Backbone as JSON Lines, residues from 0, in Angstrom:
{"i":0,"aa":"M","n":[66.16,49.42,13.6],"ca":[66.66,51.06,13.39],"c":[65.92,51.44,12.05]}
{"i":1,"aa":"L","n":[65.76,50.67,11.07],"ca":[65.07,51.07,9.75],"c":[63.95,51.16,10.15]}
{"i":2,"aa":"R","n":[63.14,50.22,10.72],"ca":[61.65,50.51,10.69],"c":[61.54,51.86,11.61]}
{"i":3,"aa":"A","n":[62.14,52.05,12.89],"ca":[61.87,53.53,13.39],"c":[62.41,54.45,12.35]}
{"i":4,"aa":"L","n":[63.27,54.29,11.7],"ca":[63.64,55.64,10.72],"c":[62.54,55.81,9.62]}
{"i":5,"aa":"A","n":[62.01,54.62,9.14],"ca":[60.93,54.79,8.08],"c":[59.64,55.34,8.65]}
{"i":6,"aa":"S","n":[59.63,55.29,10.02],"ca":[58.11,55.51,10.66],"c":[58.3,57.01,10.92]}
{"i":7,"aa":"I","n":[59.41,57.71,10.84],"ca":[59.27,59.2,10.82],"c":[58.84,59.95,9.97]}
{"i":8,"aa":"P","n":[57.71,60.86,10.07],"ca":[57.28,61.37,9.01],"c":[57.82,62.04,7.91]}
{"i":9,"aa":"H","n":[59.06,62.71,8.44],"ca":[59.77,64.05,7.3],"c":[60.85,62.76,6.93]}
{"i":10,"aa":"V","n":[61.15,61.65,7.4],"ca":[62.15,60.69,6.74],"c":[61.54,60.16,5.57]}
{"i":11,"aa":"A","n":[62.21,60.27,4.33],"ca":[61.55,59.71,3.18],"c":[62.18,58.7,2.14]}
{"i":12,"aa":"P","n":[61.9,57.44,2.8],"ca":[62.72,56.27,2.19],"c":[62.24,56.17,0.62]}
{"i":13,"aa":"E","n":[62.98,55.6,-0.2],"ca":[62.34,55.84,-1.78],"c":[61.07,54.96,-1.63]}
{"i":14,"aa":"D","n":[60.87,53.79,-1.37],"ca":[59.76,52.92,-0.96],"c":[59.36,52.5,0.27]}
{"i":15,"aa":"R","n":[58.58,53.44,1.23],"ca":[58.57,53.19,2.51],"c":[57.77,51.69,2.86]}
{"i":16,"aa":"S","n":[56.75,51.39,1.94],"ca":[56.07,50.01,2.0],"c":[57.03,48.71,1.7]}
{"i":17,"aa":"A","n":[58.06,49.27,0.82],"ca":[58.72,47.96,0.61],"c":[59.83,47.88,1.84]}
{"i":18,"aa":"V","n":[60.33,48.87,2.37],"ca":[61.24,48.83,3.71],"c":[60.66,48.3,4.62]}
{"i":19,"aa":"M","n":[59.02,48.92,4.92],"ca":[58.62,48.44,6.09],"c":[58.4,46.74,5.82]}
{"i":20,"aa":"T","n":[58.08,46.38,4.59],"ca":[57.51,44.94,4.4],"c":[58.96,44.12,4.58]}
{"i":21,"aa":"A","n":[60.37,44.44,4.22],"ca":[61.6,43.96,4.14],"c":[61.86,43.8,5.86]}
{"i":22,"aa":"T","n":[61.65,44.8,6.39],"ca":[62.08,44.68,7.91],"c":[61.26,43.77,8.58]}
{"i":23,"aa":"E","n":[59.75,43.41,8.1],"ca":[59.07,42.24,8.67],"c":[59.77,41.26,8.26]}
{"i":24,"aa":"G","n":[60.26,40.7,7.04],"ca":[61.02,39.85,6.61],"c":[62.38,39.74,7.35]}
{"i":25,"aa":"Y","n":[63.23,40.56,7.54],"ca":[64.22,40.19,8.22],"c":[63.95,40.0,9.78]}
{"i":26,"aa":"A","n":[62.83,40.11,10.3],"ca":[62.52,40.07,11.86],"c":[62.21,38.31,11.86]}
{"i":27,"aa":"R","n":[61.67,37.82,10.33],"ca":[60.98,36.69,10.64],"c":[62.39,35.85,10.08]}
{"i":28,"aa":"G","n":[63.52,36.19,9.84],"ca":[64.61,34.95,9.34],"c":[65.12,35.34,7.96]}
{"i":29,"aa":"L","n":[64.63,36.43,7.28],"ca":[65.35,36.29,5.77],"c":[66.69,37.79,5.95]}
{"i":30,"aa":"D","n":[67.26,37.52,5.13],"ca":[68.5,38.54,5.01],"c":[67.53,39.74,4.57]}
{"i":31,"aa":"F","n":[68.13,40.91,4.98],"ca":[67.45,42.37,4.88],"c":[67.58,42.32,3.34]}
{"i":32,"aa":"A","n":[68.67,42.27,2.69],"ca":[68.66,42.64,1.22],"c":[67.86,41.67,0.45]}
{"i":33,"aa":"D","n":[67.91,40.29,0.58],"ca":[66.92,39.71,0.07],"c":[65.32,39.89,0.11]}
{"i":34,"aa":"A","n":[65.01,40.31,1.65],"ca":[63.6,40.79,1.74],"c":[63.06,41.77,1.2]}
{"i":35,"aa":"L","n":[64.18,43.15,0.95],"ca":[63.72,44.06,0.17],"c":[63.93,43.84,-1.4]}
{"i":36,"aa":"H","n":[64.67,42.94,-1.9],"ca":[64.42,42.57,-3.25],"c":[62.82,41.91,-3.76]}
{"i":37,"aa":"M","n":[62.6,41.15,-2.82],"ca":[61.41,40.27,-2.76],"c":[60.29,41.49,-2.82]}
{"i":38,"aa":"A","n":[60.28,42.38,-1.8],"ca":[59.19,43.28,-1.34],"c":[59.19,44.24,-2.56]}
{"i":39,"aa":"R","n":[60.25,44.63,-3.32],"ca":[60.35,45.51,-4.21],"c":[59.77,45.15,-5.72]}
{"i":40,"aa":"D","n":[59.69,43.55,-5.74],"ca":[59.29,43.19,-7.16],"c":[57.99,42.66,-6.96]}
{"i":41,"aa":"T","n":[57.14,43.46,-7.9],"ca":[55.87,43.4,-7.59],"c":[55.2,42.96,-9.21]}
{"i":42,"aa":"R","n":[56.18,42.66,-10.12],"ca":[55.64,42.32,-11.36],"c":[55.84,40.71,-11.69]}
{"i":43,"aa":"S","n":[56.44,40.02,-10.94],"ca":[57.34,38.75,-11.06],"c":[56.09,37.79,-10.78]}
{"i":44,"aa":"A","n":[56.64,36.45,-11.58],"ca":[55.5,35.44,-11.07],"c":[56.75,34.47,-10.01]}
{"i":45,"aa":"G","n":[57.91,34.85,-10.08],"ca":[58.73,33.96,-9.0],"c":[59.87,34.6,-8.92]}
{"i":46,"aa":"F","n":[61.02,34.08,-7.92],"ca":[62.15,35.0,-7.44],"c":[63.15,33.77,-7.68]}
{"i":47,"aa":"A","n":[64.28,33.69,-8.23],"ca":[65.38,32.77,-8.31],"c":[66.22,33.08,-7.75]}
{"i":48,"aa":"T","n":[67.09,32.53,-6.97],"ca":[68.45,32.88,-6.08],"c":[69.44,31.76,-6.16]}
{"i":49,"aa":"F","n":[70.44,32.04,-5.75],"ca":[71.53,30.92,-5.65],"c":[71.8,30.61,-4.36]}
{"i":50,"aa":"D","n":[70.79,31.25,-3.67],"ca":[70.84,30.73,-1.95],"c":[69.65,29.88,-1.43]}
{"i":51,"aa":"A","n":[69.97,28.47,-1.37],"ca":[69.27,27.65,-1.28],"c":[68.38,27.78,0.01]}
{"i":52,"aa":"R","n":[69.25,28.21,0.99],"ca":[68.63,28.83,2.56],"c":[67.34,29.54,2.32]}
{"i":53,"aa":"L","n":[67.61,30.52,1.43],"ca":[66.73,31.56,1.13],"c":[65.33,31.16,0.73]}
{"i":54,"aa":"A","n":[65.75,30.3,-0.46],"ca":[64.38,29.47,-0.87],"c":[63.57,28.55,0.09]}
{"i":55,"aa":"R","n":[64.34,27.99,1.2],"ca":[63.65,26.96,1.74],"c":[62.96,27.88,3.03]}
{"i":56,"aa":"R","n":[63.53,29.1,3.42],"ca":[63.12,30.0,4.44],"c":[61.88,30.88,3.75]}
{"i":57,"aa":"A","n":[61.93,31.11,2.63],"ca":[60.75,31.89,2.11],"c":[59.62,30.92,1.95]}
{"i":58,"aa":"R","n":[59.82,29.62,1.49],"ca":[58.78,28.76,1.49],"c":[58.19,28.61,2.7]}
{"i":59,"aa":"S","n":[58.97,28.48,3.75],"ca":[58.32,28.49,5.2],"c":[57.68,29.43,5.65]}
{"i":60,"aa":"L","n":[57.9,30.76,5.34],"ca":[57.49,31.98,5.6],"c":[56.27,32.42,4.76]}
{"i":61,"aa":"G","n":[55.81,31.55,3.9],"ca":[54.74,31.55,3.11],"c":[54.93,32.65,1.99]}
{"i":62,"aa":"A","n":[56.12,32.91,1.21],"ca":[56.09,34.03,0.37],"c":[55.23,33.97,-0.53]}
{"i":63,"aa":"R","n":[55.0,35.14,-1.1],"ca":[53.62,35.45,-2.01],"c":[53.84,34.92,-3.6]}
{"i":64,"aa":"W","n":[55.2,34.52,-3.84],"ca":[55.25,33.78,-5.02],"c":[56.72,32.82,-4.98]}
{"i":65,"aa":"P","n":[56.71,31.61,-5.83],"ca":[57.75,30.74,-5.48],"c":[59.05,31.11,-5.62]}
{"i":66,"aa":"V","n":[59.82,30.96,-4.43],"ca":[61.2,31.27,-4.28],"c":[62.17,30.0,-4.89]}
{"i":67,"aa":"E","n":[62.88,29.67,-5.6],"ca":[63.45,28.68,-6.08],"c":[65.12,28.92,-6.47]}
{"i":68,"aa":"P","n":[65.95,27.9,-5.97],"ca":[67.33,28.04,-6.02],"c":[67.74,27.86,-7.75]}
{"i":69,"aa":"F","n":[68.48,28.36,-7.86],"ca":[68.87,28.09,-9.56],"c":[69.24,26.65,-9.75]}
{"i":70,"aa":"G","n":[68.85,25.99,-10.94],"ca":[68.99,25.06,-11.11],"c":[68.24,23.8,-10.55]}
{"i":71,"aa":"S","n":[67.08,24.27,-9.87],"ca":[66.31,23.43,-9.38],"c":[64.77,23.29,-10.15]}
{"i":72,"aa":"N","n":[64.65,21.92,-10.3],"ca":[63.44,21.52,-11.02],"c":[62.28,21.44,-10.15]}
{"i":73,"aa":"R","n":[62.16,21.58,-8.81],"ca":[61.07,21.31,-7.9],"c":[60.52,22.87,-7.94]}
{"i":74,"aa":"R","n":[59.15,22.63,-8.1],"ca":[57.96,23.79,-7.84],"c":[57.18,23.85,-6.53]}
{"i":75,"aa":"S","n":[57.11,24.7,-5.89],"ca":[56.35,25.07,-4.77],"c":[54.78,25.1,-5.26]}
């Protein structure tokens, strides 16, 4: 639904590109809110989370930067 709404020319999401990227992440198994945070963050070298499942899923999908759970010493 969000992808369809964001595709309508006179509908102006705050960041259309990030919304479209987040809908792709959601379709691939990420939580939409997590996918949107990751899509909107263009200046970070990594992404930290309390959600270990998100970190595993993001790694398996080839996230553009490391996604690590808090308290982890592991590097991707």
